[in-house]
Each structure stands twice: as structure tokens, then as C-alpha cells.
N, C-alpha and C positions, 0 to 999 in steps of 0.2 A: 504494500500500500504506500502511495506517495501523494504528496500535496504540493502543488506549485502555485505561484501567484504572478500576476502581471497587471500593469495599469490598463484600465479600460476607458479612461477619459476623465473629464472634469464636469461637475454639475454646474448649473447656472450660477450658484452662489460660490463657486470656486472649490468645492470639496472634491478631493481626489477619490475616484472610484476604483476599486480593486476587484479583479476577477480571480476567483479561487478555483483551481483545477484539481479535482480529486480523482485519482487513478486507482484501479484495482488490478489484480494479477491477470485478469482475463481479457484485458483490452478495453474495458468500459471506462469512460471518463465522464464525470458530471462536472459542469462548470457553473458556478453560482457567483453572484456579485452582491456587494454590500449596498448598492442602490436598489431599493425595493425588495431585497432578499430574493432576487429573481433567479430562477433556473434558466440560464442562457443557452446552454448546449448540453446535449446528452448523446455521447458517441458510443455506439453499440455495434459489435460485429454481427454479421449475418451467417446463414448456414454455409456460405462459401468462404467465410473468413474476411469478407470485405466489411469495412466500417462505414456507417452512416450516422449522421446527426438526426435523431428521431423526434426532436421537439422544434416547433416553430419559434421564430424570434428574429432578432436583428443583429447585424455586425457592429453597429455603431450605437454608443450610449445615447446620442441625441434622439434616436428613434424611440427610445424607451421613455422619453419625456412626454410623449403623447400616448402611444401604446393603447389605443382605444379597445383593442381586443384582449388586453390583459395577458399577453403572452408570458408564460412562466411565472406569473406574479403570485406572491403571497397576499391573500385578501383578508382584511380585517379592519375593525373588530367584527364586522358582520359581512359575510359573503351572501351573494344572491339577493333576492328582492324582499323589501318590506313594504307592505301595503300602506298607501297614504303617507309614506315617509315619516312614520311616527310610531311610537310604542309607549306603553305605560308600565311603570314599576311602582308598586306601593302607592298608587293614586297620583303619582306625578307623571305627566306626559312629556316626552322628549321628542324634539323635532329634528329630523335629519335633512340633509340636502335632497331636494326634489330633482332627481337627475335621470329618471327613466319614466317618461310620461308623468303621472302624478305620484309615482312611487320612488323608492330609493333602491339603487342597485350598487352593490359592492362598496357601501359606506360613502366614499367620496372619490370622485375621479381626479380631482385636482390636488388634494392634500392627503389622500389615503396612504396606506402602507406601501403600495407599489411606487409611490413618489417620495418616499422618505429615505434618508441615509440611516443605515443600521450600523451598530457597533459589531465588530467581528472578533470572535475568539477561535483560533485555529486548533483543531483536534488532529490526532494521528490520521484519521480517515474521514474527516468532515469539518464543518464549520458551524459554530453557534452564532446566530445573528440575534441581536437584542435591541430594543428601543424603549424609550419612555414616552407614553402617550397620555397627555394631560387631561384632567377632568374638564369636560365640555368640548374636547376636541371632536370635530365633525358632528357635534350634538350628543355624543355619548357620555354618560356620567362615569365618574371614577378616574382616579390616577392609576394608570395601568402599566405594569412592567410586562413586556411581551418578549418571548424568546421562541425562535424557530431554529431547530437544529437539523441540518442536512448531514447524513452519513451515508457512505457507500461501502458495502461489504464485498468480500470475495465470493459471496453467494449471488452476486449481481443484483443486490437489493439497494435501491435508493430509498432511504428511510427518512421521513419527515416527522419530527416530534415538536409539538406545539405546547407551550406552557405560558399561561397568563395569570397574573394576580392583579387584584383591584381593591382599592380601599373603600369602594362603594359598590352596591349592587349595580350590575350593568349587563348589557347584552354582549355575548361573545359567541361567535359561530364562524370560525375561520376555515380557509381552504387554500389549496394551491390550484392555479388556473392554467397549468401547462396544457398545451395542445400537442397531441402525439400523432405522428404518421409513421408507422412502423416500416414503411418502405423507404423512408427518408423524408426529411422536412420539405423537400422540393419535388416530391413524387406525384403531386396532384391529389385527386379525390381519394377519400378514405372509405368510399362506399363498398369496396371489395373486401375490406377488413371484416373478419367474423368476430362477433361480440357475444359474450355470455355475461349476464347480470344475475346474481343469485338473489332475486327479490320477487316475491309473489304479488306485490302490490306497488302502486305508484300514486303520486298526488296530482290529479288533474288540475288544470288551470283555466282561468278566464282570460279574456283579452288583456294584454299587459303581462302575461305569464305569472300572475299571482295565483297561488293555490286556492281552490274552492273550499278547502277544509276536509274534503272527502279523501278517504284512503280506499282506492279502487283496485280490484283484482286485475292483474295483467292477462289472465287466461283468456284466450279467444280474441286478443287485441294485438295490434302491431307493437305493443310494449312488452310482449312476452319474449324475453331473451334468456329464459332459464336453460334452454338448449342453444348452443352456439349457432348464431344466425348471421348471415351476411347483412351488413348494415343497410345496404342499398335495396334489399329485397322488398321492404315495406315502407320505406321512408317517404315515398310519394303517394301512399294509399289515400283513398278518399275517406279520411278520418278527421273529424272536427278538431281533435286535440293536436294532430300533426299540422293541420292547416293554420291553427292559431299562432304557431311559432315557426312555421316554414320547415318543419321536420322535427327531429328529436331535440328537445331542450327542456327536459323534465327531471324531476326528482324521483328516484326509486326508493321504496321502503325496503331496506335490506333485511335478509333473513338473519335469524340467530343474534338478535341485538341484545347481548348480555353484558356489553362493556368490554368484551375481550376482542383482541385482534384476530380476525378470521378472513379467509378468502371471500371476496365479494364480487369480483369481476375478472374476466380474462379476455384479452383481445389477441387475435392472431392475424398475420398478414401472409397470404399464400405465396407470393413471389420470392421475397427475401427470406421467409421462414422464421421471422421473429415473433415472439410471444411476449405480451406484457400482462402480468398478473397483479391484481390490486388487492391489498389486505388493509383492513382498517378496523378500529373499534367504534366508528361512527355509525349512527342509525340510518343515514341516508347517503345517496350519491346522485349528483346531477350529471346526467349524460347529455352533453352538448355536442352535436354533430357538426358544429362550425357553419351552420346555415347562413349566418349573417357576416361571415368574414368577407370584407370588401376587397376588391382588386387592388393590390399594392405589392411593393417589392420587399422581400424578406432577405434572409441571410444569403450571401454569395449571389445576389441578383435574382434569387428565386421569385417566381411569380406566384403570389398567394391569392386565393379566392375562395368562393363558396365551397364548404365541405372539404377543404384541403388538410384539416386537422380535427381531431376529436379531443374533448376534455372529459375527464372522469373526476369530478370534484366531490370528494368525500366531505360530508358535513351533516349538520342537523337539517331538517326539512326547511325549505324557504318559508319565511314569514312565521316561523315557529313562535316567535315572541307574541304574536297576536292570535294564536290558536291554542286553546286549552288542551286539545287532543293531540297536539304535536309535542315533540321532545322539549324538555325544559332547557332553555338557553340562557338563563339568568345565573350569573356568577358574581362572586364578591368576597368579602373578608372571610366568610365561612365556607366558601366553595371555590377552590382554584380550578382553572380550566387546564386540562391535560388531555391530549389526544395524539394518536399515532396513525400514520398512513405509510404503507410500503408499496413501492412500485418495483416488482421483480421482473427482470428481463431474462429471457432464454432464447436460444436459437438452434 
């Protein structure tokens, strides 16, 4: 195991950004930076021994100053959508940026965690990123100490550990928003990837992608991925839920939610032969098929567009804070936030 660093640019306020490269013995390299705690590159061999970068992103720091798609980003304090951009804790209502129609998406696009400089502590096989997030920041209560640890193992596991403490009750529901294309970030559509999600239910949405509050069975619908299925087989079906968000962009209610890390999903790509297996202790996972990725230029001049990458965002259900029948996402002095997600690669 080895870790190297290099300069990745300078922020608008003059802060030096460092890219940390974590290498394992099998030829896998994960590269993360202290701007946004973002996963920039993930280099993985294929069945023929050729290496490709399997996450979407940019070569230049300046492109991450915008990053409307949230490539590789750590999202917090709250990932996904919150209805009406507000929530209530103990009778007090908190108002968040209205940035997705009348709702809130991913906390704040301008000053959220993907746009912050994080402190970095180097480990033998990873990096611990930390930041202090003040009471009232982005509308969220509580002075929060946030830590996200990336580690890469010789079992080809990229492990993300999240830990947040707060001096007040607050909403915390974090995730990583990496987009994967197992044929290579520049390979085009992910519709030929086969996906398995170990979840017998999902949370349907209304216009604006806000959950209705229903937990609906996937059986007999295009949302049943309990058996590995080609993503493109049903993504354009005449189905109201698919039409609302132009394809898959929904939360799955994962099986066996006991708080233990377990396998929840697996993706395979037939040409290069790579497999990505997802493990988490979280109750939900947003599968986003990249329906709204606009045409633009990514790493090495690659042309990115609709459905050229997929995101598997482990988290509590969207808008849980406003739904009594969804998981509890309130943390504070008496309840620290801790969660683990693992992306395991094989070929």
C-alpha cells in the first residue's frame, strides 16, 4: 500500500488544493482531494489487465467550482431532497436554500460541503478529511464536526466512513455522489450495465422527485432489480414514476436494515468485465441513472451526456426529516452520526 500527493490547483481564495493518490497491490488507485473531499479518479484494471478510470469528473480544479452534477462529491449535512426546503425539530422550523424548484437539494450548491476546503490527515492506506460546520450554516442548526475517511484495501475495497457530532439536534443524512461507468468514464451510456439492488420496496415520488411517503413493493414494476437486470431494458417503459424523473432517480428501501454493513447492490459491465459491489449499513440507496447529465467535457476531453454514468448513493430515504414513517435522521449531543459504505471492485 502506498500514498502519494500532488498539487491540484488553487481555490478562488488562494488555498492550495492537494490530490491524494492511494494505491493498493492490485493496481487500483483512488484519488481524492481536500477541496470538497471529492473522489476525483478511481483507476481499476479490467479482465484483460488494462486500467481505466471508472468515475466521472474533471482534470482541472476550476471545473469543480461549478460541478452542477456533483461528480465525486461528499454531500452534507443533508443529501437528496427536502420538501419545501424546511424541516422542524422540537417545534422550531429551519429554512434551507430553495434550490430545486420549491425544494432543497443536497443542502446548498454554493457553500455546501463539495465547495469547502477540508483538513486532511494522511493514513497508511487512506485519508481522513474533516471540517467544522457552524451553527446556522446553510440553515442547519448545531456546530458540527464532520469527518469523512477514505481507505483503500488490498481486497479492492474503497471504504467511506462518515462521523458527525453536533452540539444541537440537527438533520444529518450524508452520501457520496460519485458516478460510475465500469467500462471507463469516457465509454458512453451505462444502459448495458447489469444492476442488482437487494431491496423489495422503493419510495415513489411526485413531480419534483419528493417522496409521497409510500413504501411501495418493486415486484411487477421496472424497479425490481432483485435479479441482475440490464439497466436499459426498462428505463424507457411507459411508467409514470420513470417519466416523472426521465428514468431511474429513486430511493430503494434496502433489505436487512439492522444497522450492520451488508451487501446491497452489484453492478457488472459485460465488455470490460468489471464488477462493483456496494455494502452499507444505511437503510436506503438512491439509484440515479444520470438522466439529466448535460452535454459537456469531462476528464481527458471526454464527452459526457445523458446516462453516461450511474450513482449509487447510500443514505436514509429522501425527505426522511418530514416523514414519521421514514428513518430517523435527527442527531445531536446524545446521538452521533456514524455510517459506512464500501465500494468493492472485481474483474
